C-alpha positions in Angstrom: -9.1 -0.7 19.5 -7.5 2.6 18.4 -4.7 1.3 16.2 -3.2 4.8 16.0 -2.4 4.6 19.7 -1.3 1.0 19.7 2.5 1.4 19.4 3.5 -2.1 20.4 3.4 -3.3 16.7 3.9 -1.6 13.3 0.8 -1.7 11.1 2.6 -4.0 8.7 3.1 -6.4 11.6 -0.6 -6.4 12.4 -1.4 -7.0 8.8 1.1 -9.9 8.7 -0.5 -11.4 11.8 -3.9 -11.3 9.9 -2.4 -12.9 6.8 -0.2 -15.5 8.4 -2.9 -18.2 8.6 -3.1 -18.0 4.8 0.6 -17.6 4.1 1.6 -20.8 5.9 -0.6 -22.7 3.4 0.8 -21.3 0.2 4.1 -21.3 -1.7 5.7 -19.0 -4.3 4.7 -20.4 -7.7 6.2 -17.5 -9.8 7.3 -13.9 -9.2 8.6 -10.9 -11.2 10.7 -8.0 -9.9 10.1 -5.1 -12.2 11.3 -1.6 -12.4 8.1 -0.2 -10.8 6.4 -3.1 -9.1 6.9 -6.6 -7.7 4.4 -9.3 -8.6 4.1 -12.6 -6.7 2.0 -15.6 -7.6 0.9 -18.1 -5.0 -1.8 -20.8 -5.1 -4.4 -18.1 -4.2 -3.6 -15.6 -6.8 -1.2 -12.8 -7.8 -0.3 -9.8 -5.6 1.4 -6.5 -6.4 3.6 -4.2 -4.4 5.5 -1.1 -5.3 9.3 -1.4 -5.8 11.7 1.3 -4.7 14.5 0.7 -7.3 16.7 3.5 -5.9 16.9 1.8 -2.5 18.1 -1.7 -3.5 20.6 -3.2 -1.0 23.9 -4.6 -2.3 24.3 -6.9 0.6 20.8 -8.4 0.6 21.0 -11.6 2.7 18.5 -13.6 0.5 19.2 -14.9 -3.1 16.2 -13.2 -4.8 16.7 -15.4 -7.9 15.7 -18.5 -6.1 12.4 -17.8 -4.4 10.2 -20.1 -6.3 8.9 -22.8 -4.0 9.4 -20.7 -0.9 6.6 -21.1 1.6 4.5 -18.1 2.5 5.7 -18.6 6.2 9.3 -18.2 5.1 8.5 -15.1 3.1 6.8 -13.7 6.3 10.3 -13.7 7.9 11.4 -11.1 5.3 9.8 -8.4 7.5 12.8 -8.7 9.9 15.5 -8.4 7.2 15.1 -4.5 7.0 15.4 -4.6 3.2 13.0 -2.7 1.0 13.1 -5.2 -1.9 12.4 -8.1 0.4 9.6 -6.1 2.0 8.1 -5.5 -1.5 8.1 -9.2 -2.0 6.5 -9.8 1.4 3.7 -7.2 0.8 3.0 -8.6 -2.7 2.8 -12.1 -1.2 0.4 -10.8 1.5 -1.7 -9.2 -1.3 -1.9 -12.5 -3.1 -3.8 -14.0 -0.2 -5.9 -11.2 1.4 -9.1 -10.8 -0.6 -11.3 -8.6 1.6 -13.7 -5.9 0.3 -15.9 -5.3 -2.6 -15.3 -4.2 -6.2 -15.8 -0.4 -6.4 -14.3 2.1 -8.9 -16.0 5.2 -7.4 -13.5 8.0 -7.1 -12.5 9.4 -3.7 -13.9 12.8 -4.5 -17.3 11.2 -5.2 -17.2 9.2 -1.9 -16.1 12.0 0.3 -16.9 15.7 0.5 -13.5 17.5 0.6 -15.1 20.9 0.3 -13.3 23.4 2.6 -11.5 20.6 4.4 -7.8 20.3 5.2 -6.4 17.3 3.3 -3.1 15.6 3.7 -1.7 13.2 1.0 1.4 11.1 0.6 2.4 11.2 -3.0 1.3 13.5 -5.9 -1.3 11.4 -7.7 -2.8 13.3 -10.6 -5.7 13.8 -11.5 -6.7 13.0 -7.9 -4.7 15.8 -6.4 -6.2 18.3 -8.9 -9.8 17.3 -8.1 -9.2 17.5 -4.4 -7.3 20.8 -4.6 -10.2 22.4 -6.5 -12.5 21.5 -3.5 -10.3 21.6 -0.4 -9.4 24.5 1.9 -5.8 23.2 1.9 -4.0 20.3 0.3 -0.7 19.2 1.8 1.1 16.8 -0.5 4.1 14.9 1.2 6.5 13.7 -1.4 10.1 12.4 -1.3 10.8 13.5 -4.8 11.6 17.2 -5.4 8.3 18.1 -7.1 7.2 21.8 -7.1 4.2 22.4 -4.8 4.9 19.4 -2.5 6.2 19.1 1.0 9.0 17.0 2.4 7.7 14.1 4.6 9.7 15.3 7.5 7.4 18.3 7.9 4.3 16.1 8.1 4.4 16.0 11.9 3.7 19.7 12.0 0.8 19.7 9.6 -1.2 16.5 10.1 -2.6 17.7 13.4 -4.9 20.0 11.4 -5.9 17.4 8.8 -9.6 16.4 8.2 -8.7 13.7 5.6 -5.4 11.9 5.2 -4.8 9.9 2.0 -1.8 7.6 2.2 -0.3 5.3 -0.4 0.3 1.6 0.3 3.9 2.0 -0.8 4.6 3.3 2.7 4.2 -0.3 3.9 7.2 -1.2 1.8 9.5 1.5 3.1 8.2 1.3 6.7 7.0 4.9 6.9 3.2 4.3 7.4 3.4 4.6 11.1 5.6 7.7 10.9 2.7 9.5 9.4 -0.2 7.9 11.2 1.3 8.7 14.6 0.7 12.4 14.0 -2.9 12.2 12.6 -5.6 13.6 14.9 -8.4 11.3 16.2 -11.1 13.0 14.1 -9.2 12.6 10.8 -10.5 10.1 8.2 -7.6 8.0 6.9 -7.8 6.5 3.4 -5.2 4.0 2.3 -4.9 3.9 -1.5 -3.2 2.0 -4.3 -2.5 -1.7 -5.3 0.2 -2.0 -2.7 -2.3 -1.5 0.1 -3.3 -4.9 1.7 -7.0 -5.5 1.7 -6.8 -6.1 5.4 -9.5 -6.2 8.1 -7.0 -4.9 10.6 -6.2 -1.9 8.4 -9.9 -1.3 7.9 -10.3 -0.8 11.7 -8.1 2.3 11.3 -9.6 3.8 8.1 -10.8 3.2 4.6 -9.0 1.2 1.9 -9.2 2.1 -1.8 -7.1 -0.7 -3.1 -6.9 -3.2 -5.9 -7.0 -6.9 -6.6 -5.2 -8.6 -9.5 -7.9 -10.0 -11.9 -5.6 -11.4 -14.6 -2.4 -12.8 -13.0 -0.8 -13.9 -16.2 -1.1 -10.5 -17.9 0.0 -8.8 -14.6 3.2 -10.9 -14.3 4.0 -10.2 -18.0 3.4 -6.4 -17.7 5.5 -6.1 -14.5 8.3 -8.0 -16.1 8.3 -5.4 -18.9 8.5 -2.5 -16.5 4.9 -1.5 -16.5 3.6 1.3 -14.3 0.1 1.7 -12.9 -1.3 3.1 -16.2 -0.6 -0.2 -18.0 -1.6 -2.4 -15.0 -5.1 -0.9 -14.9 -6.2 -3.5 -17.4 -5.4 -6.4 -15.2 -6.6 -5.2 -11.8 -10.0 -4.6 -10.2 -10.4 -1.6 -7.9 -11.5 -2.7 -4.4 -13.1 -0.9 -1.4 -12.7 -2.0 2.2 -14.2 -0.5 5.3 -15.5 -1.8 8.6 -19.0 -2.2 7.1 -17.7 -5.0 5.0 -17.4 -7.3 8.0 
């Protein structure tokens, strides 16, 4: 199935369908809402998801201070609340149960030949962007923040049709923009989902490659997120993972 052309469901809904069999059998044991990330602990482990602090809703319909004991099935309903923080909690919960793939710390520029290729990328992730820019024919970086040398996401629809590789961060699952980008990618383009927010999902691997992460030390992870840690600090408690169709 070409998921890029399947418009009946959002990608996050397909991933939720895959994870639901696990979610209905777990509960929230602990969770932390940090400045940069949300971490959720269930019986199967700890999952991470990016937090968009600048988009918090003042009229959130859920008391986020009382989620301990919530069933995974109840958390699954957060997808319909249209709230970024609740969606961060949902994605982190999904990431606590999906364990697909193999440990692999190989860099993307070692896995793929970006030489003379057109590369699109959501988010300016140094030093990855520098290494790709040195090789690629063109690198288009789509970024919400006003960073010199980047392009506003609204222009992606005009540029992605020429892209050979498209690297997209898992944080787009939190703010519901993944499909906005994927819809405009051409069929020959290789799609690579990156970062610890990206679910290690079989459904997602049908569409592209996943360079994600799994929390390897839950206690340390929860403590670091509580203290406002970013990815640099969290590297010590996660394992980089690789998922593609060949894993299944």
